[in-house]
N, C-alpha and C positions, 0 to 999 in steps of 0.2 A: 157419214162415215164417223158415227160414233158407238160408244158401246154403253148399252143398256141391260142392265141385269133382267132375266124374266119376271122376276117378283116385282120390279118397279112398277108404279102406276104413273103414267104419263097422259094427263088428259087431252081430249081433242082441243086444239088450239096452241098448245105449248110450242116454241121453239127451241129447236135443240141445235147448237152449231155443231161445226166439224170437232172432231177430236175430244168431245165430251163423254164424260164416265160416269153414268148414273148408276150407283150399286145398289145392294140388297134392298129392298123395301122402303125405297125412296117413294114420296108423294109428290108430283110436280103438277100445279093447277094451269088451268087453261090461259092464263094471260101471263105466263111467266115465259120469260127470256133468257136463255142459258147462251150466252157467246161463245166462240171458240174457245176449247180446251178447259172448260168449267169441268171441277169434278165433284159430286156429291158423294161421298163414301159408303155410308148404309144408315137406312132409318132416318133420313132428313126430309123436312116437310118444306118445300117451297111453293107458296099460293100468293095471292094478289095479284095487282098491275107489279111484277117484280121482273127488274133486268138486272142480270148480273155479268159484269164484265170478265173478260177473257182470263184465264189460266187461274182464277178464284178455286180455292178449294174449300168445301166445307164438311166438316168432320161429323159423327153421329149425333142423332137426337137433337140436333139444331133445327129451330122452327123460325123460319125466313118469310118474312110478307105478311104475317099475319094481322087483322086489324089491330087499332091502338087499342091499349087498355084507358081509355078516356069515357067518361060516363057520356059526355057531349058528343060522343061520335054517334051518326045517325045512319050509318051505312052509305054514305057518299064516296066518290069515286077517289082514291087516293092512290100515291104510288110510292114504291122504294126502288131507290137506284142505286146499284153497289158497283165501285170501278173494278180494276184489273188488278189481279196478283195478289189478292187478298187471301188470308189465313183465317178459317173462322172456324174455332175449334168447337169442343162438344159442348152441346147443351145450351148454346148460345139463343137468345132472341133477339130480333129485329121487327119492329113493326112499322108499317107504313103511318103516311101521316094523317092529318086531320085538315079539315077545311078551314078551320081557323088558323091553322099555321103555315100556310102555303101549300097544304095536300101533298106534300113529299117529304121523306125521310132521304137522306144523303150519306154515302160513306165515299170516302176518295180510294186512291189506289194505295197499293202495299202495305196495307194495315194488318195487323194481328190482333184479333179480337180473342183472346185465351178463354178458357173453360168456363161456362157458367153466367158470361157476361150480358148485359140487356142494355140495348139501344130503343129508347121510346121513341113516340111519334115526332115527327118535324125536326129531328135532331139533324144537324150536320157535322160531319165528322171529314177532317181534311185528308191528307197524304199522310203516310208512314206513322200513324196514331198506333200506341200500344195501348189496349186496354188489357189490365193485368186480371187474373181471375177473380169472377163474382163481382167485377166493377159495374154499377149501375147508372146509365147516365139517363135523367129525366127528362120529359118532352120540351121539345124548343130549344135545345140547348146548342152551342155553336163551338165544335172543338177544333181549333187549328191546327194546323201541318205541324207534324213532330212532336206532338205532345205524347207524355206517358203518364196514364192514369193508374195509381196502384191497388193492389188487390182490396178487395173489400170495400172499396169508395163507393160513396155517393155523392152524384152532381146534382145538384136541386135545380127544379126546371127554371130556364131562361138565362141560366149562367152562361157566360162565355169563358171561354179559356184561350188565351193568345198563344200565337206559335211557338212553340220551343218549351212551352213551360212542363212542370214536372208536378205530379201530385202524390205525396207519400202514401204508402199501405194505412188503410182503417181510418181514412180521413171522410169527413164530411164537409163538402164546398157549398155555401148558401150565397157565394157572392162571386163578381166577375175576377179572374186571375190575368195579370199584366204578361205580356209575352216574357217567355224565357225566365218566367218566375219559378220559384221552389217554394210549394207548399206543403205544410205537413202538421200533425197534432189533430187529435180527436174531432176538435171544431175547428177546421182548417185555418191557419194563419201563413201570412207571408212572411216567410224566413229569409230571403235572399234570392239569389237568382241560379238557375239551372246551368252552374260552370262546367259540369262534367260533359251534358249535353252539347253546348256551345263549342266545346272543345273538340269534341267527336265530331262534330260536323265540320271540322277546320276552320271556325271561324277566328279572324286575326286578332292578335293582340290587342291592336288598336282598338277594335271595336269592342272587345271584352273590356277593356279600362274604360271606355266611354261608357259602356250600359252599367259599371261598377259607379263611376260617377254619378249619372243618372238616378241609379238607385239611392246612393247616398242623400241627392236632393229630393226625393220622394219621400224619404225618412226623415230627415232633419229641417228641409226648408220650413218656410214660413207661409203662410195662408191655407186654404183647404188642398185635397188632395189634387183635385181637378187642377187648381191652379198651379200648383207645384209642377204638374204634368205638362202644361200648357208651356211654362218655363222652360222646358227641355230644349225647345228650339234653337237656344244658343249653342248647344253642344252639336258638333259638326260628325254626325255619324247615322248613316241609313238605319240601322237597328234603333238606336234612340229615338228615330223620327218615328218610325213604326210604333215605338210603345206608346208614345205621345199621341199619335193619332188614334191607338186603339183606345185610350182613355177616353178621348174627346168623341168617340163614336156612341151613336145612340144604344140606349142599354136600359132592361128593365130592371136591373139588379144595382146595388151598389158595387164597390171595388172592396176586396181585401186588400187592407194597407199594410206596410211594414210596421211594427213595432218598435217605440223606443227602448 
């Protein structure tokens, strides 16, 4: 019970769910799964071992599931998994994974990828993430839930961005970003907390106050950044605990730190 335009090419083996709409001049490869309610507007290419969750909409001239832009890629079998209710706007590119990065690129639910964005191999994107026009996420990055990445941003490979952080427009991020952090400037600097995002999500005044205290401790306390983060355990707050655990987790990058 799907609506497929006569000019679309659906290769043998592709699986199309109920209520899908595949518009003019789309190309769907043989390993693709479109679950119920997915819409490909027109001129969309979906290829590779790609699974797209229910009610996701892909806009014209996007290329989803092509091989990685990685010279080490040797044609091995890798995957792309996209969750439900995403909006993938015009000219977005999303690549499959590589053997060296877990072989899978993954995008969560309810994300908005605006026109011209790129998500590279082995990236993990959480739920409710917004990538503004022409943001580029390099390989192996981990983008937490509720993150906003501004327009024309570049995120360096292997960077982790914690839940609820916001990256200002035209920013290059080369190191990890703490949860709920606010990063801006041409060479990204950690300027504070994403207070607007916290308030929009209904975070309590007590939790926001605790996060502010934690940020001051990270900025002004003694010892190394990791030592200051470890010392946040004395603050009774679930969000502060999440921040502390994020900093203590294994990472291939250093952190953006508050500047005095």
